[in-house]
C-alpha positions in Angstrom: 17.1 -9.6 36.6 18.5 -6.8 34.3 21.6 -6.6 36.7 22.2 -10.0 36.1 21.7 -10.1 32.3 24.0 -7.5 32.4 26.4 -10.1 34.4 26.2 -12.5 32.2 26.4 -10.7 28.8 29.0 -12.0 26.8 32.4 -9.5 26.5 32.3 -9.9 22.8 29.3 -7.8 22.9 29.2 -5.5 25.9 30.4 -2.6 23.6 29.1 -3.7 20.5 26.4 -1.5 18.4 23.7 -4.3 17.7 22.8 -2.4 14.9 25.8 -2.0 12.9 27.5 -3.8 9.9 29.9 -5.6 12.4 27.3 -7.2 14.4 27.2 -10.1 12.3 31.1 -10.7 12.6 30.9 -10.4 16.3 27.9 -13.2 16.0 29.6 -15.4 13.9 32.8 -15.8 16.0 30.6 -16.5 18.9 29.0 -19.3 17.2 31.9 -20.5 16.4 33.1 -21.5 19.4 29.6 -22.5 21.1 29.0 -26.3 20.0 25.9 -26.4 22.2 24.5 -23.2 20.3 25.8 -24.2 17.0 23.3 -27.6 17.9 20.5 -25.7 18.9 20.3 -24.0 15.4 20.6 -27.1 13.5 17.5 -28.2 15.6 15.6 -25.5 14.4 16.5 -26.1 11.1 15.3 -29.8 11.1 12.0 -28.4 12.7 11.9 -25.9 9.6 12.5 -28.9 7.0 9.8 -31.1 8.9 7.3 -28.9 8.9 7.9 -27.7 5.2 7.7 -31.4 4.1 4.5 -31.8 6.1 2.6 -28.6 5.4 3.5 -27.3 2.4 3.7 -28.2 -1.4 4.4 -26.3 -4.8 7.5 -25.4 -7.0 9.7 -22.9 -6.5 12.5 -21.2 -4.4 13.0 -22.3 -0.7 14.9 -19.1 0.7 15.2 -17.5 4.6 15.1 -14.0 5.6 16.8 -12.7 8.6 19.1 -15.4 8.3 22.1 -13.6 10.0 25.1 -16.4 11.0 23.2 -19.5 11.7 21.4 -19.8 7.9 19.7 -22.7 7.2 21.6 -23.3 4.5 24.3 -24.7 6.9 22.0 -27.5 7.1 19.9 -27.9 3.9 22.3 -26.1 1.3 19.3 -25.6 -1.3 17.5 -22.7 0.9 18.6 -19.1 -0.2 20.5 -17.2 2.6 19.1 -13.5 2.8 19.1 -10.9 5.3 18.1 -7.2 5.3 22.0 -6.1 5.5 24.9 -8.0 4.1 26.9 -10.3 5.9 29.4 -13.6 5.6 27.9 -16.5 4.1 24.5 -14.6 2.7 23.5 -14.8 -0.7 22.3 -11.7 -1.0 20.5 -8.7 0.6 16.5 -9.0 0.9 14.0 -6.7 2.5 11.2 -8.9 3.7 9.0 -6.1 3.1 9.7 -5.1 -0.3 10.7 -8.5 -1.7 12.4 -8.3 -5.1 11.1 -11.9 -6.4 8.6 -12.6 -8.8 5.2 -13.4 -8.5 4.6 -17.0 -7.4 8.4 -17.9 -7.4 8.7 -18.9 -4.1 7.8 -22.1 -2.3 8.7 -21.6 1.6 9.9 -18.8 3.4 11.8 -19.2 6.6 12.0 -16.8 9.4 14.3 -17.2 12.6 13.5 -14.6 15.1 13.2 -11.9 12.5 9.7 -11.7 12.3 8.8 -9.2 15.3 11.8 -7.0 13.7 9.6 -5.9 11.0 7.9 -2.6 11.5 4.9 -3.1 9.3 4.1 -6.5 9.0 1.3 -5.8 7.1 3.4 -4.8 4.2 5.3 -8.2 4.8 1.9 -10.7 4.4 1.3 -8.7 1.3 4.7 -9.6 -0.1 3.9 -13.4 1.1 0.5 -13.3 -1.0 2.1 -12.1 -3.8 5.8 -14.0 -4.0 4.4 -17.1 -3.1 3.3 -20.1 -5.1 0.0 -21.7 -4.4 0.3 -24.1 -1.8 3.5 -22.4 -0.7 4.0 -20.8 2.8 5.8 -19.1 5.7 7.5 -20.8 8.6 8.3 -18.5 11.2 9.9 -19.4 14.4 9.8 -16.7 17.1 9.6 -16.0 20.6 6.9 -17.5 22.7 4.0 -16.3 24.6 3.8 -19.0 27.7 4.7 -17.8 31.2 8.3 -18.4 31.4 8.9 -17.0 27.6 7.5 -13.8 29.0 9.0 -13.2 32.3 12.3 -13.9 30.0 12.2 -12.0 27.0 10.8 -8.8 29.2 14.2 -9.2 30.9 17.0 -10.2 28.6 17.4 -7.5 25.9 17.7 -3.6 26.8 16.7 -3.1 23.0 13.7 -5.0 22.2 10.4 -4.9 24.4 8.2 -7.5 25.1 4.4 -6.4 25.3 1.6 -8.7 24.8 -0.9 -5.7 25.2 0.3 -3.2 22.8 -2.6 -2.4 21.0 -0.8 -2.2 17.2 1.1 -4.6 15.1 3.7 -2.1 13.9 6.7 -1.0 16.0 9.1 1.9 16.1 11.9 0.0 15.2 15.4 2.0 15.4 17.5 -0.1 14.0 17.9 -3.9 12.1 18.2 -5.0 15.6 16.5 -2.2 17.9 13.1 -1.0 19.0 11.2 -4.7 18.1 8.2 -6.4 20.2 9.1 -9.6 20.7 5.8 -10.5 21.3 4.5 -9.4 18.1 3.8 -13.2 16.8 1.5 -13.9 19.8 -0.4 -10.7 18.9 -0.9 -11.0 15.1 -1.5 -14.9 14.9 -3.3 -15.6 18.6 -4.5 -12.7 20.3 -5.3 -10.8 16.8 -6.0 -13.7 14.8 -9.5 -12.9 13.2 -7.9 -9.6 12.4 -5.0 -11.2 10.4 -7.5 -13.7 8.6 -9.8 -10.9 7.7 -7.1 -8.7 6.3 -4.9 -11.2 4.3 -7.6 -14.2 3.7 -5.1 -16.4 1.3 -2.9 -16.9 4.2 -3.9 -19.7 6.4 -2.3 -20.5 9.9 -2.4 -24.3 9.7 -0.1 -25.2 12.9 1.6 -23.7 15.5 4.2 -25.7 17.8 6.3 -25.0 20.8 9.9 -25.8 20.7 11.2 -27.9 23.3 15.4 -26.8 23.4 14.6 -24.1 25.5 17.4 -25.4 28.2 19.9 -25.8 25.7 19.3 -22.5 24.4 19.4 -20.6 28.0 22.5 -22.7 28.9 24.3 -21.8 25.6 24.1 -18.3 26.3 22.6 -17.7 22.5 24.7 -15.1 20.6 24.9 -12.5 23.7 25.5 -14.2 26.7 27.8 -16.3 28.5 27.4 -20.0 28.0 26.3 -21.7 31.3 27.2 -25.4 30.5 30.1 -27.2 29.0 29.5 -28.7 25.5 30.1 -32.1 26.9 26.7 -31.8 28.9 24.6 -31.4 25.8 22.8 -35.2 26.1 22.1 -34.6 29.9 20.5 -31.1 28.7 18.7 -33.0 25.9 17.6 -35.8 28.3 16.1 -33.0 31.0 14.4 -31.5 28.0 13.0 -34.6 26.9 11.5 -35.3 30.4 10.2 -31.8 30.9 8.9 -31.9 27.3 5.1 -32.2 29.0 5.3 -28.9 30.5 6.3 -27.4 27.0 3.4 -25.2 26.7 4.5 -23.3 30.0 8.2 -23.3 29.9 9.5 -23.2 26.0 10.9 -19.7 24.9 10.0 -20.1 21.3 7.3 -21.1 19.1 6.6 -21.8 15.5 3.7 -20.7 13.1 2.9 -22.6 9.7 1.4 -20.0 7.4 -0.1 -21.5 3.9 -0.9 -19.6 0.8 -4.4 -21.0 -0.3 -5.2 -21.0 -4.2 
């Protein structure tokens, strides 16, 4: 399937160094011409908002880590937009493994496809326990671990792996976008859940769910591949996703994990 991925890769990123600072500029231009992809991100944002209201409480900042070019702030302006590198439309830079934030000052931290890029996840969890207010939490959207996701993510990206059997949580990350293990959320929150709960007893996994917009995501091409479907067909794609929703457990590409800090 690697030859197909190469064939479908968007010309705008073929010679792009995904770890370089100009990655965000290139991705912003791609997103601007893909209405279908913008709708995918908006759906993710709405999921974040719904889960925040349902599972979290307390006062403090709402902020996003690894915001990239489709920050939640586009849908919910009160969310502070951050990334480890500076980029257009971001409010500030922030290292998720060394958060320069006051103790107990944050209600919720959102993360879209960034957790699996953290080389030392325990440092991130230690930071959550410090900066979150009691009742606050983190909501992480990550590659899923179902059969279709495992098959697809192993073959989509040359710069990232997908290894559900990796014995370690830590991954030798080469750069901001390279060297990650896209199966990290499965390893930490599913396979090694008892270990996570013993290391970080104040962080409770209160909810997990699959995302149902996988067809729309694939056909949009994401930020790195050509779009395979015209924008006008989005409602038809949505109908097919709804009809297939009973099979999300096997077909989904992403899932969301909600962590809450207990008092």
